[in-house]
C-alpha positions in Angstrom: 2.3 -19.9 -7.5 1.7 -16.1 -9.3 -0.3 -15.9 -11.6 -0.6 -12.8 -13.7 -4.2 -12.4 -14.0 -6.8 -9.3 -15.7 -7.5 -6.4 -13.5 -11.0 -6.6 -12.6 -11.1 -3.4 -11.0 -12.4 -5.8 -7.4 -11.3 -6.1 -3.9 -10.3 -8.6 -2.2 -10.2 -10.0 1.9 -7.5 -12.3 3.4 -8.1 -14.2 6.5 -4.8 -15.8 7.2 -5.1 -19.7 9.7 -3.5 -22.2 10.8 -5.5 -24.9 9.1 -5.5 -23.1 5.6 -2.9 -20.8 4.6 -4.9 -18.3 3.7 -8.8 -18.0 2.7 -10.3 -15.1 0.4 -13.5 -13.7 0.5 -14.0 -15.1 -3.1 -14.4 -18.4 -0.8 -10.9 -19.8 -2.6 -8.6 -21.3 -0.1 -5.2 -22.1 0.0 -3.7 -24.9 1.7 -0.7 -24.6 3.6 3.0 -25.4 2.5 4.4 -28.4 2.9 7.9 -28.1 3.5 9.0 -31.7 4.5 11.1 -32.3 1.9 13.0 -29.3 2.5 13.4 -29.6 6.1 14.7 -33.0 6.0 17.8 -31.6 3.2 18.2 -28.8 5.8 18.7 -31.4 8.1 21.1 -33.6 6.1 23.5 -30.8 5.4 23.2 -29.5 9.2 24.6 -33.2 10.1 27.0 -33.5 7.4 29.2 -29.7 7.9 28.7 -30.1 11.9 31.4 -33.5 11.5 33.6 -31.4 8.9 36.5 -29.3 10.3 35.2 -25.8 10.0 36.3 -24.0 6.6 38.4 -27.0 5.4 37.9 -27.8 1.8 35.4 -30.9 2.7 33.8 -28.6 4.3 33.9 -25.9 1.8 32.7 -28.6 -0.3 29.4 -29.5 1.6 28.8 -26.1 1.5 28.3 -25.3 -2.0 26.2 -28.6 -2.8 23.5 -27.0 0.0 23.1 -23.8 -2.6 
C-alpha cells in the first residue's frame, strides 16, 4: 500500500475511526482492512496443531505450513 509520492511540503491531518480506517484532511478515505481469509487460515492451523502431539514431527510439519 505504500506508494512513493513526491514531496510537496504540504501537511495533512489523519482521523482514525471505526467505520473507515482513516480519513485524511484532503477528504481521501481509507477503508478498513478485510482480514477474513487470514482469520480463517489461523483457525484452521490452530485446530490442526491442537490435534498434534506437542513438538512431534507432525506438529513441526504443520507448524512449517503456517509460516
